C-alpha positions in Angstrom: -12.5 -115.0 -14.8 -13.4 -111.4 -15.7 -15.8 -109.5 -13.4 -17.8 -106.5 -14.4 -20.5 -104.6 -12.7 -24.1 -105.1 -13.9 -24.4 -101.5 -14.9 -21.6 -101.8 -17.4 -23.2 -104.8 -19.3 -24.6 -104.2 -22.7 -23.4 -102.6 -26.0 -20.4 -100.2 -25.8 -22.5 -97.2 -26.6 -25.0 -98.0 -23.8 -22.1 -98.5 -21.3 -20.7 -95.1 -22.3 -24.1 -93.4 -21.8 -24.4 -95.0 -18.4 -21.0 -93.8 -17.3 -21.8 -90.3 -18.5 -25.1 -90.3 -16.5 -23.3 -91.5 -13.4 -20.6 -88.8 -13.8 -23.2 -86.1 -14.4 -25.1 -87.1 -11.3 -22.0 -87.1 -9.2 -21.0 -83.7 -10.5 -24.4 -82.2 -9.7 -24.4 -83.8 -6.2 -20.9 -82.3 -5.5 -22.0 -78.9 -6.8 -25.1 -79.0 -4.6 -23.0 -80.0 -1.5 -20.6 -77.1 -2.2 -23.5 -74.6 -2.7 -25.1 -75.7 0.6 -21.8 -75.4 2.5 -21.5 -71.9 1.3 -25.0 -70.8 2.4 -25.6 -68.9 5.6 -28.2 -70.2 8.0 -31.0 -67.9 6.8 -30.4 -68.6 3.1 -30.2 -72.4 3.7 -33.5 -72.4 5.6 -35.2 -70.5 2.7 -33.8 -73.1 0.2 -35.0 -75.9 2.4 -38.5 -74.3 2.8 -38.8 -74.1 -0.9 -37.8 -77.8 -1.5 -40.2 -78.9 1.3 -43.1 -77.1 -0.4 -42.5 -78.7 -3.8 -40.8 -82.1 -3.2 -43.2 -84.8 -1.9 -40.2 -87.0 -1.1 -38.7 -84.6 1.5 -39.6 -83.8 5.1 -37.9 -81.9 7.9 -37.4 -82.1 11.7 -38.0 -78.4 12.0 -41.8 -77.7 12.0 -41.2 -74.0 11.3 -40.0 -74.9 7.8 -42.9 -77.1 6.9 -45.8 -75.5 4.9 -48.7 -74.5 7.1 -52.3 -74.4 6.1 -52.9 -71.1 7.8 -50.0 -68.6 8.0 -48.7 -65.5 6.3 -47.3 -67.5 3.4 -50.5 -69.3 2.8 -52.3 -66.0 2.7 -49.9 -64.7 0.1 -50.4 -67.8 -2.0 -54.2 -67.3 -1.8 -53.8 -63.7 -3.1 -51.6 -64.9 -6.0 -54.6 -66.9 -7.2 -56.4 -63.6 -7.8 -53.7 -62.0 -9.9 -53.9 -62.0 -13.7 -50.9 -64.2 -14.4 -50.0 -66.9 -16.9 -49.9 -70.5 -15.7 -46.1 -70.5 -15.6 -46.0 -67.1 -13.8 -48.5 -68.3 -11.2 -46.5 -71.5 -10.5 -43.2 -69.5 -10.0 -45.0 -66.9 -7.9 -46.3 -69.5 -5.5 -42.9 -71.1 -5.2 -41.3 -67.6 -4.7 -43.4 -67.2 -1.6 -41.3 -69.9 0.1 -38.1 -68.0 -0.8 -39.1 -65.0 1.3 -37.3 -64.4 4.5 -39.2 -64.0 7.8 -39.7 -60.2 7.1 -41.4 -60.9 3.8 -38.4 -59.8 1.7 -36.4 -61.5 -1.1 -33.1 -61.3 0.8 -31.1 -63.5 -1.6 -29.9 -62.5 -5.1 -32.6 -62.8 -7.7 -30.3 -64.7 -10.0 -29.7 -67.3 -7.3 -33.4 -67.7 -6.6 -34.0 -68.1 -10.3 -31.6 -71.0 -10.3 -33.4 -72.6 -7.4 -36.7 -72.3 -9.3 -35.3 -73.3 -12.7 -36.1 -70.1 -14.5 -34.4 -66.9 -15.5 -33.6 -63.6 -13.7 -35.5 -61.7 -16.3 -38.6 -63.8 -15.8 -38.7 -63.1 -12.1 -37.9 -59.5 -12.6 -41.0 -59.2 -14.8 -43.1 -61.1 -12.3 -42.2 -58.9 -9.3 -44.3 -55.8 -10.2 -47.4 -58.1 -10.1 -46.4 -59.4 -6.6 -45.7 -55.9 -5.3 -49.5 -55.3 -5.5 -50.1 -57.9 -2.8 -50.9 -57.1 0.9 -49.3 -56.2 3.1 -47.4 -53.4 1.1 -43.7 -54.0 1.0 -43.8 -57.8 0.6 -41.5 -59.3 -2.1 -39.2 -56.2 -1.9 -35.5 -56.9 -2.6 -34.2 -54.7 0.1 -35.3 -52.3 2.8 -35.3 -49.2 0.5 -37.6 -50.9 -2.0 -39.8 -52.2 0.9 -40.2 -48.6 2.2 -41.0 -47.4 -1.4 -43.8 -49.8 -1.8 -45.3 -48.9 1.6 -45.0 -45.2 0.9 -46.5 -45.6 -2.5 -49.5 -47.4 -1.0 -49.9 -44.4 1.4 -49.5 -42.0 -1.5 -46.5 -40.5 0.3 -43.8 -41.3 -2.3 -42.9 -37.9 -3.7 -39.6 -37.2 -5.5 -37.9 -35.9 -2.3 -38.9 -39.0 -0.3 -37.9 -41.3 -3.2 -34.4 -39.7 -3.2 -34.1 -39.9 0.6 -34.6 -43.6 0.5 -31.2 -43.9 -1.2 -29.7 -42.4 2.0 -31.2 -44.4 4.8 -27.9 -44.0 6.7 -28.9 -40.3 7.2 -32.3 -41.3 8.4 -30.8 -43.9 10.9 -28.5 -41.1 12.2 -31.4 -38.7 12.4 -29.1 -36.1 10.8 -31.7 -33.5 9.8 -29.0 -31.0 8.7 -27.4 -33.5 6.3 -30.8 -34.6 5.0 -31.9 -30.9 4.4 -28.6 -30.3 2.6 -28.9 -33.5 0.5 -32.5 -32.8 -0.5 -32.4 -29.0 -0.6 -35.3 -28.8 1.9 -35.7 -27.2 5.3 -35.4 -28.9 8.7 -39.2 -29.1 9.1 -39.7 -31.0 5.9 -36.7 -33.3 6.7 -38.2 -34.0 10.2 -41.6 -34.9 8.7 -40.0 -37.3 6.1 -37.9 -39.0 8.8 -41.1 -39.4 10.9 -42.9 -41.0 7.9 -40.1 -43.4 7.3 -39.9 -44.4 11.0 -43.6 -45.3 10.9 -43.0 -47.9 8.2 -42.5 -51.6 8.9 -39.2 -53.4 8.5 -41.1 -56.7 8.4 -44.3 -56.4 6.2 -45.3 -60.0 6.8 -44.9 -59.8 10.5 -46.3 -56.3 10.9 -44.4 -54.3 13.6 -42.8 -57.4 15.1 -39.1 -57.7 14.7 -38.0 -61.1 13.2 -35.8 -63.1 15.6 -33.6 -64.4 12.8 -32.5 -68.0 12.3 -31.5 -70.0 15.4 -27.8 -70.7 16.1 -26.5 -73.9 14.4 -23.8 -74.5 17.0 -23.9 -74.6 20.8 -21.0 -74.4 23.2 -21.7 -75.8 26.7 -20.4 -74.4 29.9 -17.9 -77.3 30.0 -16.4 -76.2 26.7 -18.0 -78.9 24.5 -19.1 -77.8 21.1 -22.1 -79.6 19.5 -24.7 -79.0 16.8 -27.5 -76.8 18.0 -30.7 -76.4 16.0 -29.9 -78.8 13.2 -31.8 -78.8 9.9 -32.4 -82.6 9.8 -33.9 -83.6 6.4 -35.5 -86.9 5.9 -36.2 -88.6 2.6 -39.3 -90.7 2.4 -41.1 -92.6 -0.4 -42.7 -89.7 -2.3 -44.6 -92.0 -4.6 -43.4 -93.0 -8.0 -41.4 -89.8 -8.7 -37.8 -91.1 -8.9 -36.5 -87.6 -9.7 -38.0 -86.2 -6.5 -36.5 -89.1 -4.4 -33.0 -88.5 -5.9 -33.4 -84.7 -5.3 -34.4 -85.2 -1.7 -31.6 -87.7 -1.1 -29.0 -85.3 -2.5 -30.2 -82.3 -0.6 -30.4 -84.3 2.7 -26.8 -85.5 2.2 -25.6 -82.0 1.4 -27.2 -80.5 4.5 -25.8 -83.3 6.7 -22.3 -82.7 5.2 -22.6 -79.0 5.8 -23.4 -79.6 9.5 -20.4 -81.9 9.8 -18.1 -79.2 8.2 -19.5 -76.4 10.4 -18.9 -78.6 13.5 -15.3 -79.2 12.4 -14.6 -75.6 11.6 -16.3 -74.4 14.9 -14.3 -77.0 16.9 -11.0 -75.6 15.6 -12.1 -72.1 16.4 -13.3 -73.0 19.9 -10.0 -74.7 20.7 -8.2 -71.4 20.3 -10.9 -69.0 21.6 -12.3 -71.1 24.5 -11.2 -68.8 27.3 -12.7 -65.8 25.6 -15.9 -67.6 24.8 -16.3 -68.7 28.5 -15.6 -65.2 29.7 -12.1 -65.7 31.0 -9.7 -64.2 28.5 -9.2 -62.2 25.3 -10.2 -63.2 21.8 -6.9 -64.2 20.1 -5.9 -63.4 16.5 -7.0 -66.1 14.0 -7.0 -65.6 10.2 -9.0 -67.5 7.6 -5.7 -68.5 6.0 -4.3 -70.1 9.2 -7.6 -71.8 9.9 -7.8 -73.1 6.4 -4.3 -74.5 6.5 -5.1 -76.3 9.8 -8.3 -77.9 8.4 -7.1 -78.4 4.8 -9.7 -76.0 3.4 -9.3 -72.9 1.2 -9.6 -69.4 2.6 -12.7 -68.7 0.4 -14.4 -71.9 1.6 -13.9 -70.9 5.3 -15.1 -67.4 4.6 -18.3 -68.4 2.9 -19.0 -71.4 5.3 -18.9 -69.2 8.4 -20.9 -66.3 7.0 -24.2 -65.8 8.8 -23.6 -68.8 11.1 -24.0 -68.2 14.9 -23.1 -70.2 18.0 -24.9 -70.1 21.3 -22.4 -69.8 24.2 -22.8 -69.4 28.0 -22.3 -65.7 27.5 -24.7 -65.2 24.6 -24.8 -65.5 20.9 -21.6 -65.3 19.0 -21.1 -65.2 15.2 -18.3 -67.4 13.9 -16.9 -64.6 11.8 -16.4 -62.6 15.0 -13.9 -65.2 16.1 -11.6 -64.4 13.1 -9.3 -61.6 13.9 -6.2 -60.6 11.9 -2.9 -60.1 13.8 -1.7 -56.5 13.9 1.6 -57.5 12.4 3.9 -60.6 11.8 5.9 -59.5 14.8 2.8 -59.6 17.0 1.0 -62.8 16.0 -1.0 -62.9 19.3 -2.3 -59.3 19.1 -5.1 -58.1 17.0 -6.0 -54.5 16.0 -8.5 -54.1 18.8 -6.0 -55.1 21.5 -3.3 -52.7 20.2 -5.8 -49.8 20.0 -6.9 -50.5 23.6 -3.3 -50.4 24.8 -2.5 -47.3 22.9 -5.6 -45.6 24.2 -4.6 -46.4 27.8 -1.1 -44.9 27.2 -2.5 -41.8 25.6 -5.0 -41.3 28.4 -2.2 -41.5 31.1 0.4 -39.5 29.3 2.3 -37.1 31.6 2.4 -33.4 31.2 6.0 -33.7 29.9 7.5 -34.7 27.6 5.2 -33.8 24.7 3.5 -36.9 23.3 4.8 -37.8 19.8 4.4 -40.8 17.5 8.0 -41.8 18.1 7.6 -41.8 21.9 4.4 -43.8 21.6 6.2 -46.4 19.4 8.7 -46.8 22.3 6.0 -47.1 24.9 4.3 -49.8 22.9 7.6 -51.6 22.3 8.2 -51.6 26.1 4.9 -53.5 26.4 6.0 -56.0 23.7 4.0 -54.4 20.9 6.1 -53.5 17.8 4.4 -51.4 15.2 5.6 -48.6 12.9 5.3 -44.8 13.5 2.9 -44.6 10.5 0.6 -47.2 12.1 0.7 -45.3 15.4 -0.3 -42.1 13.6 -3.2 -43.9 11.9 -4.4 -45.3 15.2 -4.1 -41.8 16.9 -6.3 -40.3 14.2 -8.9 -42.9 14.7 -8.8 -42.8 18.5 -8.5 -39.0 18.8 -5.3 -37.5 20.0 -4.8 -36.1 23.5 -2.0 -33.8 22.3 -3.2 -30.3 23.0 -1.6 -28.9 19.8 -3.1 -31.5 17.6 -6.5 -31.4 19.3 -6.5 -27.6 18.9 -5.7 -27.9 15.2 -8.5 -30.4 14.6 -11.0 -28.2 16.6 -10.0 -25.1 14.6 -10.1 -26.9 11.3 -13.5 -28.5 11.7 -14.3 -32.2 11.6 -11.4 -34.4 10.7 -11.7 -36.6 7.6 -10.4 -40.0 7.5 -7.8 -40.3 4.6 -8.9 -42.4 1.7 
């Protein structure tokens, strides 16, 4: 007797269409699972917040992600109702509110957000100037520089010199007034005033002067060395009425989030097995590459890289980011030593070098070799340049020649 599944009964054309639909659904589900795995904690929380706001068949165990009747996002949505927008623009604008990070910025690439909303990059790009009119100034900016521009424009303080300085916020952070004056062609007094104006701005428009805490750690390491899931993003699918598409979408996202949590726990467990002494405060952080970890877990290097990005773990000694547990060995001859450990040893040798003989790269190579560290003279010379040499002749040359520049 022949057996066939109910779904494959009917005319051949109908069976073929059913198989195509099942294949397409499986493909979309697998793509969603991969996309979710590659999201950092913050980006995933923004994606979930958006889906919770627009999918009646989805709910979440984290109350911070659920839409609130009275909060900063609700206030923005109320303001959007007063803008002169088309029906489509207003819908996307309200959904875009849920894509903001806790500072009030669009931290994710606009093209990716457009894909979440089912629209185009150009459409959102045309919509943003309208949203930049909202209060508080700086909201819906795509980066800190744009956030500052919007705030300064609202204060009528965005002159051409200030606009140019916002492209070099590194100089502002360093408070390097001489470099700022040279960059802008102004004097120190003008530079000082512009820096003061920038420092008065808010990094988090939605929260005012408060600093956002950032997303909570997704993994937690106990004092006994046991790794477990920390603040999990548990999604629950419920009825959601007669909208079958909403139910399927909720089911797929919940499954993808659950799969991501399992993958992070698996990756984190492998990392903890190697780095446990360091994580508990009793040893050094050992070298571990993404390639080696991927080979151990049967994952690609790119998957490991994207999965651990932005993911933190709470340990007895504080918060640790998973990426910080990945350190490259200094050389194949020293698989258990990373760059930081070698530089520390070299620094100690240089600081305790005797008056004679004169310290040279060749002698430093020998001293490191005596300690079981085998690296080339060229590598030693590079480390000396980065650390600063204690050789009086070299130090005098650097002092007389001005600031040393790192080679390209």
